[in-house]
N, C-alpha and C positions, 0 to 999 in steps of 0.2 A: 753628284753634288752640284756640278755646274748646271746641269739640266734642271735640277730642283730649284736652284737659285734663279735661273732664267724664268721658270714657270711662276715662281713667287713674284718676281718683278713684273711680269706681264699682267697677272691677275690683280696685283696691288694697283698698278697704273690704271687698268680698266675699271676697277672699283672706284678709284678716285675720280675718273672722268664721269662715270655713271652718277656718282653723288653730285658732281658739279652740274651736270645736265639736269638732274632732278631739281637741284636748288634753283636753276634758272627757269625751267619749264613750269614747275609746279606753282610757284608764286605768280607767274604770268597768267596762268589759267585761272587761278583763284581770283586775282584782281579782275580779270576779264569777266568772269562769271558774276562777281560782286557788282561790277559796274552795269552789266546788262540787266541783271535782276533788279537793281535799284532803279534804273531808268524805266523798266516795265512797271514797277510798283508806283513810281511817280506819275507815269502816264495814266494808269488806270484810276489812281486817286484824283488826278486832275479832271479826267473825263467824268467821273461820278459826281464830283463836287460842282462842276460847271455844266452838268447835263450834256456833255458832248464837246466837240471841237468847233472852231469857227466855221460858219456856214456861208460866208461871203469872202470874196477875194479882197485881201488887204495885206499891208505889210506888217506882219506880226512876228515879234520875237517874244513869245509869251513866257511868263514866269509861272511857277507853280501856284496853285490856288491860294496856299497859305500866305503868299507874298502880296496878294491882291488886297486892296483897301476895302473893297466891298465884295464879300464872298458870294453874294447872291446875284452878282451881275451876270448878264447873259453874255456868253462868249462871242456871239455874233454881233453884239453891240459894242464895238470898241470905240470909246470916246476919245476925243482929242487929248483930254487930261490923262487918261490911262496910257495913251501912246507916249505922251511926254514923260509920264512916270517911268515907263519901260526904258525910254531913251536915257532918262536921267540915271536909271539904275546901271545901264551899261557904261555910261561915262564915269559914274562914280566908282565902278569896279576897276576900270582902267586907271583912274586916278589913284586908286588905293594901292596899286602895285608899288611895293617899296623899291627904293633905289639900290639898297644893298643886295648883292648877288645871292648870298646865302639866304637872306630873308625872302628874296624873290622865289628861290627854289622851294622853300618851305611853304610859301603862299600858294604856289602852283600845285604842290602836293595836297595841300588842304582842300583846294577847290576840285582837285582830281577825285578825291574820295568823298567829300561831303558837300561840295558846292552845287549850285543850281546848274543842271545840264539840259533841261527841257528847252527846246528851241523849235517851236511849231512855226510853220509858214502856211502860205495859201494852198500848198499841195498836200499838206498833212492829212486833210480829210479824205483824200483819195488813196493815201498810202496806209493809214492806220485803220484797221478793221476791228469793229467792236459792236456790241449791243448792250442795251440797258433794260433791266426788268425792275419794276417797282412793286413792292409787297406792302399790304396794309398791316395793321397791328395784329391781325389774326393770322397772318402768313398767307393770305390770298393774293393772287396776282391782280393788280389793278391797272397796270399800264406797261406796255412793251414798246421798245424802240429798236427795230432791227434794220433800219434803212441804211446803216453804215457797214453792213456785212452781206456778202452775196452767197457765201458757202453754207450759211445756216438759215433755214427757213424759220418762220415765226413759231411753228409747232415744235421744231427741234430746239429752238431757243428756250421755249417754255419748259420742255422736258429737261434740258440741261440745267436751267435755272432751278427747277425743283430739286434735282439731284444735289446741286451745290448748296442750296438753301437748307436741305435736310441733313447734309453731312456734318453740320455742327462746326465746321471750320469757317473762319472769317475771311481767309484768303488762301490761295494755293495754286500750284501749277498742275495742270492735267495734261498728260501726254497721251495722245491717241495714235492710231495707226497712220493717219494721213495729216493730222494737224495737231497743234499744241495750243492750249488756251490757258490764260491766267485770269482767275476770278477774284473778286473782292466784294465783300458785303459791308455796307456802311449804314448805321442808324441815322435816320433823318430827324431834324429838330422838331418838325411838326408831327412826328409819329410815323411808324412804319420803317421799312428798310429798302435800300436800293442795292441791287446786284449789278455789277459791271463785269462783263466778260470781254477780254482782249485777245485777239488772235496774235499769238507770238511765235508762229511757225517759223518765220524768217529769222527771228532773233535766236531761237533755240537751235535752228539748223546752223546758223553762223557760229554759235558757241561750240557745237559738236565738231564742225569743220575745223575751227581753229585748234580745238583740243586734239583732234586726230592728226592734223598736220604737224603741230608742235611735237607731239609724242613720236611721230614717225621720224621727224628730223633728229630728235634726241637719240632715238635708237640707231639711226643710220650713222650719226656722229660717233656713237660708242663703238659700233661695228667697224667703221673705217679706222678709228683710233686703234682698236684692237689689232687690226691687220697691220697697220703701220708699226705699232710698238712691237709686234711679233717679229717683223722683218728687221727692226733696228735694235732689238733687245740685246742681241749678241754684242754689238758695238757698245751699247750703253753700259753693260756690266763687265766689259773687257778689262778696265783698270782694276776692278776688284778681283777678277779672276787671275790677272797677272800678279797682283799682290799676294793672293792666296797661294799661288804656285811658288812664288819666291819664298814665302814662309816655309812651305813644305820642303823645298830644296835646301833652305838654310838649316832646318832641323835635321834633315838626312846628312848633309855634309858635316855639320857641327858634331852630330853623334859619332860619325866615323872618325872625325879628327880627335874627339875626346877619348875614344877607345884606346888609341896608341899610348898617351901618357898614363892612362889608368893601368894598361897592361905592364908598362915599365915599372910603375909604382908597386904593382902586385909582385912582379918578378924580383925587384930589389928587396921587398919586404920578406919574401920567401928565403932569399939568400941570407939576410940578416938573421932570420929564425934558424937557418941551418948552422950559422957560425956561432951565434950567441944564445940560441934557444928562444922559445916563445916567451913573450911578456905581455903585460896589459897594453903596452904601446903598440906592439905589432898586431895584436888582436884588434885594437881599435882601428888601425890603418886598414886591415883587411876587411873589417866590417863596413867601413865607409866606401872602400873600393867596390865591394859587392853591391852595396846600396846604390852607388852612382852608376855602376854598370847596368843594374836592373832598370833604373830610371831611364837611361839612354836607350836601352832596348825597347822599353815600352813606348817612348816617344817616337822612335823610328817605326815601330809596328803600327802605331796609331796614324802616323803620317802616310804609310803605305796603304793602309786600309781605306783612306779617303780618296785615293787616286783611282782612275778608271781601270777596270779589269773585268774579264769574263769569268764568272764563278759558276761552276757546274752544280746545279741543285738536283739532288737525287733523293729517293725515298730512304729514310733512315729510321731505325728503331730508337725513338727518342726516350722511351721508358728505360731501355738498357743504358743509354748514355747518361741520363740523370742519375740512375742508381749508382753507376760507376763513379760519377763525380762526387756524390754524397759520401760514398764509402772511402774515397781517397782523402776527404777532409775530416772524417770522423776522428781519427787519432789526434789531429791538430786541435780540433774543438774540445775534445776531452781533456787535453793537456791544459787548455785555458780554464778548466773548471766549469765548462758550460755544457748544456745538453743539446743533442741533435736528434730531432724527430723527423720521420719521413712518412709520407702517404702517397705512394706512387702506383698508379694504375698500370697494369701490364698491357703490352700489345699496342701502344700508341705510336703511330708513325707520322712523320712530318717530312716536308720537302726542305732540304737544306744542305749545308756543307759540313762534313764531319768535324773538321778542324775548328770552324767558326762556332758550331754548336757546343763543342767541348769547351772552348775558351769562354763562351758565354755562361755556361753553367758554372764553371770554375770561378769566374769573376763574381757572380751573384752570391754563391755560397761562401766564398772567401770574404767578401764584403760583409755579409751577415755575421760571420764569426768574429771579425775584427771589431765591429761596432755594437755587438750584442752586450747588454748589461752584464756585469759580473754575476756569475751563478744563474744567468738567464738561459733561455731556450731558443734555439734556431729550429725553424720548422720549414720543411721542403715538401711541397705538394704538387702532384701532376695529375691532371684529369683531361678527359676528352672535352673538346669544345662542342657546344650544341650544334653548330653549323659545320662541323668538321675541323680537324686540326687539334691543337693542344693548348692548354693553359697551364703554365708553370708559375707557382707562387713560392717565393722565398721570403720568409718573415723572421723577425727576431725581436726580442724585448728591447725597448728603447724608451725608457720612461721620460727622458729629457727631450723628447722629440716634439713636444707641443710648441707651436710658434715658429718652427723651421720653415724656410722658404724652399719647399720641395720642388718647385718648378725649376730650380737651379741645380738640382742634384746631378744632372747629366751634362753639365757644362765642364769643359776641360779645366783641370786643376782646382775645381771647386771642392772645398771641404767645409763641413758645418762648423768645425773649430777653426776660426779664422786665424788664430795665433799659431796653428800647426804645431802646438806643443802638447797635444793630448796624449802622446805616447803611442799613437797608432802608426803603423808602418806604411800606410798608403801615401800616394802622391796626388790623389784626386784625378787620376787618369782612367782607372778601371771602369767606372760607370760611363764615362764618355766613350770608351772603347765599346762597352756593351751596347750603348745606344747606336753606335755606328754599325755594329754587327747586325742588330735587329733591323735597322733601316735597309741593309743590303739583303736580308732574308725576307723582306716585305712583311715584317711582323710589326707588332706594337708592344711598347713597354711603358709602364706607368708606376708611380710610387705614391703611397698614401700612408697616413698615420692615424691610428685610432686606439684609444684606451691603452696607451703605453706600448703599442706594437707597431713597428714599421713594416710595410709589405711592398714587395716588388712583384708586379704581375706582368708576365710575359705571355703574349698570344702569338701563335705561329699557325700558318696554313697547313692543312692536312695533305696527305699524298694524293688524294683525289683519284682521278681515273688514269693518272700518268703511268701507273703500274710499277711494280717493284723493280728497281734497277734502272728504270728509264730515266735518262738524263735530260735536264732542261737548262739551257744556257740563259744567263741573265746579265744585263749590263749593270755592274755595280761600280766599284771604285778601287784601284790599285794597279800595279804593274804586272800582277800575276799571282795566282794562288801559291805558286812555288815560293815566291818571295815572302809572302805572309807566313807560310809554314816554316821557312828557314828562320825568320826573325822570331817566331814563337819559340823555337827550340833554344835560341841563344840566351 
């Protein structure tokens, strides 16, 4: 139980950190990709509209072409007026910064995503590699400009331009083995089209590098956290473990303390019956004493079963055990006016503990008999599992089962009738005990309801290659099988 709790704590913490790192790394990479691709698109659009970058040294803080007053101006002919215009733009942007801090942050975010980011200078023409191809209205190449790229010859540029032109796409990223290019095709006002191709190898490489490094850092952070939380998990869950152990100890001690007054009440009642004879009052006292004693024994047994113990798992004839359990409950169910049907395959063996499996079958059949509808039918089926092992199904008619929260059926003290006045003799402990037994036997149990029938399905592992009579020790929970067996008899 403690190990299971520790594993759940470790994996839940690791999952939380993984989600946190994903929430940090993923948006960062998305924003970085968006900004890079936006700058690439702005750059190629600027180059196409202005037929290239500045060709002479000058102090340039160029704006995108759509911000120019004269879209047909040559980039190499920067006038004093345009220079003043750019300087005025910069100063007006600085002056537009709001004084309020929150508004300032929002202003910066706005310019971060949609603001002007192109900032060419005199070195840009040596750093940005591109070529331009102009097509006439018939799609024939009429002009090429490949002086700003060294890795692509004019023939290669023409071949690439034809491929891009015939692709039907207006723009896109082409990733090759050694280089990456971004192309864009724009219609000219005077007719024809212009194709611009920009070498974006460095930008794409930077994107991939940042993506890889950030992902690696996130993975390393999760791994390191997993190691640390594994080392510290024992200390982290220690208060819960101590509280759980205290509760178990309290149940055990209280149970033993309560047995003494119940024994005295039972003995005194028997003396009264010997002196004055039986009466409805003494019968009521004895009934409640037996009921209270049964509840105490179940509580102690459940508490013992959740503690650490070595249980010997051996190969058992499960078919025989299920049949014996069914036959022992047949008279009880018949007295209730209900039917009991069985469909048990012979020769099915599983690995388990005889006492635990017997208790498990008894709990499921007893529960089905108690909560079956009046004049209803209890059905017990056992068959081999396709991958080895056994599947036990115990079902009963339960017409009022629609809408029940079946996920809570295996909780301790849970009963569908919250008022506990349904006349049923259970305490809501049996199914919790069954769940604990199944967990220790490394099996699974589930409950479902359909068409007025509630079904409990139990799956257990087969004997496998362990051989008949071969024992296998397993860490489960309790102070010893002997204690569990003794408590079961009480």
